[in-house]
Residue frames as qw, qx, qy, qz and C-alpha x, y, z in Angstrom:
[[0.053, -0.874, -0.483, -0.014, -21.53, 9.23, -6.66],
 [0.368, 0.562, -0.059, 0.739, -20.30, 12.82, -7.24],
 [0.399, -0.481, -0.454, 0.635, -19.39, 15.00, -4.33],
 [0.091, 0.803, 0.310, 0.500, -21.21, 18.36, -4.42],
 [0.351, 0.041, -0.399, 0.846, -19.45, 21.15, -2.53],
 [0.139, -0.723, -0.615, 0.284, -21.58, 23.14, -0.08],
 [0.121, -0.630, 0.029, 0.767, -20.02, 26.47, -1.06],
 [0.623, 0.688, 0.373, -0.019, -21.60, 27.74, -4.34],
 [0.100, 0.912, -0.316, -0.241, -18.51, 29.87, -5.04],
 [0.409, -0.434, 0.767, 0.236, -16.43, 26.73, -5.64],
 [0.725, 0.458, 0.514, -0.023, -18.57, 25.67, -8.63],
 [0.424, -0.013, 0.456, 0.783, -17.00, 26.24, -12.06],
 [0.232, 0.456, 0.028, -0.858, -18.25, 29.29, -13.93],
 [0.661, 0.503, 0.548, -0.098, -20.97, 28.73, -16.54],
 [0.296, -0.129, 0.526, 0.787, -19.89, 29.10, -20.15],
 [0.457, 0.561, 0.176, -0.667, -22.06, 31.32, -22.29],
 [0.525, 0.174, 0.750, 0.363, -23.16, 29.71, -25.53],
 [0.260, 0.512, -0.181, -0.798, -23.53, 31.67, -28.75],
 [0.632, 0.264, 0.729, -0.005, -25.87, 29.46, -30.76],
 [0.540, 0.781, 0.312, -0.028, -26.49, 31.89, -33.63],
 [0.023, -0.900, 0.343, 0.269, -22.99, 33.30, -33.98],
 [0.928, 0.251, 0.149, 0.233, -20.96, 31.87, -36.86],
 [0.272, 0.910, -0.239, 0.203, -18.40, 34.68, -36.85],
 [0.222, -0.666, 0.683, -0.202, -16.25, 33.02, -34.19],
 [0.772, 0.129, -0.605, -0.147, -15.30, 29.42, -35.01],
 [0.614, -0.536, 0.442, -0.375, -15.48, 27.17, -31.99],
 [0.030, 0.369, -0.928, -0.052, -13.70, 23.88, -31.40],
 [0.370, 0.201, 0.862, -0.281, -17.06, 22.19, -30.73],
 [0.509, 0.502, -0.056, -0.697, -18.61, 23.56, -33.94],
 [0.789, 0.188, 0.584, 0.027, -19.81, 20.89, -36.36],
 [0.288, -0.166, 0.609, 0.720, -18.44, 20.54, -39.87],
 [0.512, 0.566, 0.150, -0.628, -20.43, 22.11, -42.67],
 [0.839, 0.446, 0.306, 0.051, -20.94, 20.90, -46.24],
 [0.360, 0.895, -0.252, 0.074, -18.28, 23.35, -47.44],
 [0.402, -0.670, 0.623, -0.026, -15.69, 21.62, -45.22],
 [0.740, -0.028, 0.669, 0.059, -16.12, 18.37, -47.17],
 [0.670, 0.732, 0.113, -0.059, -16.01, 19.76, -50.70],
 [0.529, -0.464, 0.447, 0.553, -12.77, 19.40, -52.62],
 [0.459, 0.741, -0.194, -0.451, -11.62, 20.48, -56.04],
 [0.870, 0.390, -0.301, -0.031, -10.21, 17.10, -57.03],
 [0.898, -0.226, -0.107, 0.362, -7.04, 15.22, -56.17],
 [0.155, -0.943, 0.256, 0.142, -4.10, 17.24, -54.91],
 [0.900, 0.287, 0.009, 0.328, -1.20, 16.43, -57.24],
 [0.462, -0.735, 0.146, 0.474, 2.21, 17.66, -56.06],
 [0.428, 0.861, -0.220, -0.168, 4.50, 19.52, -58.43],
 [0.001, -0.668, 0.744, 0.020, 7.58, 17.46, -57.57],
 [0.958, 0.042, 0.181, -0.218, 6.50, 14.01, -58.78],
 [0.538, -0.392, 0.652, 0.362, 9.24, 11.47, -59.57],
 [0.291, 0.424, -0.558, -0.651, 10.04, 10.98, -63.26],
 [0.884, 0.159, 0.112, -0.424, 7.83, 8.55, -65.13],
 [0.408, -0.366, 0.815, 0.192, 9.38, 5.10, -65.57],
 [0.478, 0.280, -0.603, -0.574, 9.16, 3.18, -68.81],
 [0.914, -0.087, -0.051, -0.394, 7.16, -0.04, -69.08],
 [0.789, 0.278, -0.505, 0.212, 10.38, -2.09, -69.41],
 [0.109, 0.414, -0.602, 0.674, 11.77, -0.62, -66.17],
 [0.639, -0.262, 0.276, -0.669, 8.52, -1.35, -64.35],
 [0.953, 0.062, -0.212, -0.206, 8.39, -4.95, -65.61],
 [0.597, 0.366, -0.588, 0.404, 12.07, -5.52, -64.71],
 [0.149, -0.375, 0.552, -0.730, 11.48, -4.20, -61.19],
 [0.815, -0.143, 0.068, -0.558, 8.31, -6.30, -60.87],
 [0.898, 0.167, -0.406, 0.024, 10.22, -9.46, -61.83],
 [0.358, 0.403, -0.609, 0.582, 13.01, -8.58, -59.40],
 [0.372, -0.319, 0.443, -0.750, 10.60, -8.01, -56.50],
 [0.877, -0.041, 0.046, -0.477, 8.57, -11.15, -57.21],
 [0.487, 0.412, -0.768, 0.053, 11.52, -13.58, -57.09]]
């Protein structure tokens, strides 16, 4: 059971809530549809060089021994 102090000054201060204000992002603000939209896969510019089919098959055989 919680202990309630007798002195009202010892209570934590109430936080004001701005329900209609979107100008200040809050950590408790829910995600919007725009947060989940993406413009496709993010492909890095520094990809490793493409290996030939023979190299891939040789490596596959080596790993599956």
